[in-house]
N, C-alpha and C positions, 0 to 999 in steps of 0.2 A: 585296480590301474587300467584306465581303458587305453591302450595300445595301437597305433597305426600300423595295419596289417602289411606284409609285402609281400608281393606276389612268385607263385611259385617259378617262372621262368626268369627271375630276376638274379636268382643264384649263376643260373647255364650261362647267361647273357654277358653278366660281370666275368666269371669263369673264364670263360671262351676270349674276352676281350683280354685277360691278364695274362693267357698261354699267346694267343695272338702276337700281343707285345713282345713279350718275353721272345718267342720265335723270331720274329723280326729284328728285337733287339741284338740278339746273339748273331743271326747268321744272317741280315740283313736280306734287299732283295735287286738282284741285278740280271743282268742278261748280257750273253756276247754275240758282237755282230761279228766275225771275222775276229782280228785279234783285239777288237777295241771293246771294252767292258762297258756299258751302258749302267749306271748307278741309278737305281728308282729309291730306294731307302738303306743307308749305313748301317753296318753290323759292326761287331767288335773286332773281325779285322781288320775296321778301319779305324782304330784308336791308333793316335800316335804316343808311343811309350815313351817315356824319359830315357836318360840317356845309359842311365846304368841297371836299365832293364834290356833295353834293345840296342844301344851303342847311338853312336851319333858321328859329327862330321865338326873337326874342329878348322877354322878357318883364319886367314888373315887379312884385314882390311888397311890399305894404306892410301895416303893422298895423292892425288893427281897432280903436284906441282912438289917444286921445291921444299924440302923438309925444312929449310934454314927461315921460312917465313912464317911457319906454322908454330904457335905458341902451344904452351901444354895446358891453358883454357881452351885451346880451338879442340887440342883432343879429349879434352874432357865431355867439353859439346857431344862430340861425335861418340863417345861411348854410352851419353845418356839418351841420344835417337835409340841406335840401337837398340839399346835393354826398353827403350819405350815400345819400340818396332814389334819385338818378340814377343812382350807382354799381349800386344794389342792382336798378334796373330795367334794369341791363346798357346803359344811355344812357353810355356812354363817352367819349363828344366831348362836352363841355360845358366851359361857362367862368359860373362864377357871382361876382361882386361886391356888394362893399353900398357901399351910398350912406351914410355915418353921418350928415351933415349934417342929409336929411329924412329919416331913417330908413328904408330900402328897400333890395330886394336886386334884384338884376339877373342872370338867368338868361338864358343863351343854350345852346339846345340843336338836335340836330338835329329833321327831319321824322320822323313815323311810317314804316313800309315803305309802298308805295302810296298814301301820302296824295297826292292829285290836285287838292284844291281848296284845298288851302292856307289852310287854316281856322286861323289863329294861338290863339281861343278854345279849340277842340276838342285842340289841342296841349297846352296848358297843364294843361288838366284831367290827366294823367297824373302830375303831379306830386301831386295830391292835397293834405290838408291837412296841418294838423301835426302831426308824430308824437302819439303817446301813448305818454310814459315808464312805466315799472311795475317794482320790486320785488319780485321772486319767491323761492319756496323751490325751491331746487336748482337745476337748470340748467335745468329747463322753465318753460312759463308756464301751468301748474296752479292754482298758489294764488299770488295774487297779496297782497304785505303793503303797498306802497305805490304810489300811483298820483298820479301828474300835478301838476299844481298845489295840489290839493285837499291833500297831505301834502309835498311839496318845496317850499319856500321859494326855495333856490339852493343854486347849487355853485361851488366857486371854489378856482384852483390856488393850492397853498403849500409850505410847508417845516416839517416840524416840527422839535421837540427833537432832535432825532439827526440834522437835517441832510438827512433824505431828502425826496424831494417827495411830496404827498400832494393828494388833492381831498378839502376839505372840504365836509361836506353842513350845511344848517340847515333844519330841519323844520318844519311847523307845530304847530298843537297838535295836531290829528288826527292828525297825521302821527310828532309825536313819543310818543304814547301806543302805536300800531299799532308803531312800531319797537321800542320798550323791550319790549313781550312778545313780538314774533318774537327778537328775538336772545337775551332770556333761552332761551328755547326751541332755539335753533339755534347752540347751542355749536361751535365747531371744524368748522361744517358752510357750507356756501356758499348765498349769495343772491346770486342773478343781476339785473343789471341791464339791461332791454328795451329799446329805441325801437320801437313794432310791434312787430313780428315778428323785429327782430334783436336780437341778445343784444351788448350793449357790454362786458361788464365781470361778472366772475363773480370778488369778491372773499370772505375766508373770515371768519368770525365770531369774533371774538377775546375778544370781552367784550361783557356787557351795557351797552345803550346806553340811556340814559334822560334824558338833560340836551338834546335836542334838537340836539344836532351830532352829526354820524359824520365818521370820516376811511376813507376808500380810499387805500390803502397800494400799494407797487409799482411806481410810477410810475420809467419808467429816466433822466427829466429834465423839465424845467418844459415844453416843448414837449408832450408826453406827457398832464402833468397837466392843461395849457390845454385839449389835446384833447378829454378825458374831460370836464372839467367843461363845457366849450361843448354838448356832446353831450347832457349831464345838463338844463343850462337849455335846451335845444332842445324837449326832450318837456316839459318841465315851465313852460313861457313861459304865461303867462295871458294872454294873446293868441293870435287866429288870424291868417294870412299870407294877403290876399284881394288878386287881380289886376288891376290898374288898365288894362280894356279900353281904353282912348283911346292908352296907351304901349305896345300888343302891336304889333311891328315883323316883317316879313317880313325875312328876311338872304338874298342870293345868295351861289349856290355861288361861293366863292373861285377856283375853279378852272374854270368856267366851265361851261355847259351841257351842253356834249358832252367832258367831260372823262371821266366814266363811259366812254361809248360807246368812244372812245380806246382808256383802259386795258385795257377788254376783248379788242378788236380785238389789241392789243398783246400782251396776255399768252397768245392765241389763236396767234398768228404765232409769237410765240418758242417757246409749248410744242410746236408744229409742228416747228420746227427742231431742237429738242431728241432727239425722238422720230427725226426723219429721220437723224441725227448716229449716234444711239444704233444701232438697225438696222444702218448702213451698215459702222459699227465693229464689232458685237459679234453680228450676224445675228440667230438667232434670241433667244439672249438679250435683244437690243436690244429685241424685239417685245414680250416677255413684260415686260421692264421697262416700255416705253412702257403697255402696260394698267395694270401695277399705278400707275403715275405719275398717270393718270387715275383709278384708284379714290382715289388719294390726297388728288387735288383736290378731288374730288367730297365726301369725307368733311369734308374741313375748310369745303367753301360749306356741308356738313349741318348741321354743329355750330353753324355761326354764323346761320343763317336759322330755325332751330327745328323742323330739320325732327326729330329726334329729340324722344318726348315728355317724358323728363326735361331735357332740355336747353333753357331758355330759348332766345329769341332773343338775337343780339350786335349793339351796335351797330359798324360796319365803319370804321373810321377809316384815315386814311394810315399812321399806323405798323403798325395790324393787317394791312394787304394787306402791308406790308413780312414782316411774319414769314411770312404763307404762303407769300412769294416764297423766303425764307431757309429754309425746312421743304422747300421740293421740291428746292431747291438740296441740300439733306443726303437727298434721295430718290433724284436720280441720283446722288449719290457713292455711298449706298449698292449703287444698284444695278450701277454702275462696278466697286467694288471688288469685288463675286460675280463677273463675268463675267471678271476680270481673274484671279483665282483660279482659275477654271474653265479658262482659257486655261494656265495655270502646269501645272493636274494635268495634261490633255493633252500638255505638253511634258517629262511625267516618263513618259509611256507609260500609264498609265490607261484605260480604257474609258469610255463616255459614261457611265454609270451612277456608275463609282466619281467622276469628275472633277467631274459635279455635286455628288455628294455631299460630297467632299472638298472642293470650292471653297466650298460654300457655308458648311460647317462652320468650313472655315479664316477667312473673313471676317466671320464672328458676332461675334468678340471684338473689331475694328475698328471695326464698325459699332453696337456697344452700346456701348464708350466714347463717341465721338463723339455718339449719340442721348442717353445719361444726360446726360453732361455740361450740352448745351443744355437738358434736361428739368428739372435741377436751376435751373438760370438762368432758366428760365421762370417755376417756381415762386416762387421767391424775388421774381423782380420783381411775381406776382399777389400775392405776399404781402403785401407793403411798400408797393403803391401800390394796392391793391384795399380793400374795407371789412374792419374789424378782424375782424368775428364771423364771416368765412368759413372756410372747415375750411381751407382751405390758409395765412392768418392764424393760426390756432390752431396747427396742426403746426409752424410756423417760429416760432411764439413765442417762445421761449430767443433766436434769432439777432436778430429785430425787434425785441424790447425794448431790444437796446442802440442804436437809432436810433429817433428820432420820427417818429412817424405823419402819414402824406402820402398821402391820398385821389388820385392823377393817373389819371385815367380813359384817357389816351393810351399809359401806359405798359402800365398792365391790359391793354389792348385787344391790343399788339404780344406781350405777355407769354402772354397765352390764345391767338391765334391761334399762335405758335409751338409752344405744348405739343402743341394738337391736331394741328398738322402731324408733330411727331416722333413722335406716337402712331401716325397714320395710316402714318407710314412703317414701324415694325414691323410692323404689320398687314399692308399691302399690299406695301412694298419687301423686307421679311424674307421671312414667310408665305407670303403669296399668288402671289409671284413662284416661291418657292421649291416650291411645290405644282405650280402651271403648269409650269413647266419639267422636272419630273420625270414630269408626268403626259404631256406633248406629246411627250416623248422616246421611249416607248412605241411611239408608233405607227413604222412599218416606213420610212414618206418621209421622217422627220425619225432616221432612226439613222446619220448621215453626221457625224463628226466635224467636217468643215470650217464644220458649220451653227453650232456651237458654238466657233469658234476652234481647231479645232485644224487637223490637215495635212488634205488633200486625197484620203482613201483611207479605204476603207469599214470597218466595226469588223468 
């Protein structure tokens, strides 16, 4: 078999890049000017940990008007908007409850990364004010048709004459006039519904609407219709939610203050044992596999901490840690499959170059099948339990429409860490390890088949 040779410097280039990524992903790059910290790249210390690991804050949100005029539907809508905002800010470990009797929303969420003064009032400011609802032409926010409580009176879930689930809109007098003009002009076109910068629906105009009421169709079930109605009502609430500072509480981590340090130490020991076992079993491929696994872990940490400019930081929960561990296991499996295939090729009498090329080629299908399956599962979890406006939710909308909407941050976190772990498994465990092993095999000192699992004789 004629194989394409990889240059000797490639091993050092790839290894240096992996070690550099590892250092920066874990320790970051920053500087201090006086008391001001200038962050160039974020590190592991910038990760926002879940409530059970690092603790957090409990806040009580109350309307800024008389509670007698606020309905249970208003409170359900307020709860919906806070949940959506938390997940949109990648705060995936949170709990939101409504106290219908006192017209309050109770929110529990983790501290910011690096929070040391434990200022609950400052932490709550991240949630911001009540979202602004807008109806816009097309699928962008360039041209606003309707906006907030001034144009939208109320939304309610219902069933039409054909037995289909719908969301019924009641417009104000000003909104009725605006909507009539827009629907006459945008026949068979899309009017999107936005909450701040989040698109929550994009129905098509089927007729001119002049009576001050409109229906959004296409709901799969009653729960999905209620979900959309709550989001619309949240953005059109005629009141703002304020925080009662006297009820702010600090939540202690349920796992104990030393739990995080224990997990890090245990993880480092387990990783070291795995690397030693792979080196003892597979020799040089084991060394290369250990380096690639280090790169996979570093890549996952970087995606969680906000190291990459276009990937925001993410709340790391216990289920999220489980996703990382599972993806590392798949990375180990991918490297073991490749190493075993290389040993099999030596048994067939191939040379070092031929055995490495054929080994990786024969293992690729097995590795690909297992990883693609996990990628699909991860995407479905993120689409089902993340915000409905996300790209993944839109891609899987034909499937997700069969089920009710549910924003569950802990499951979303598990899907996210599992997905990025598998992606870096492909980058490190498949591509980088192959390049490094092919490159290092060009050195004369490493031209010994037994270093790759073959018999102890020279090539």
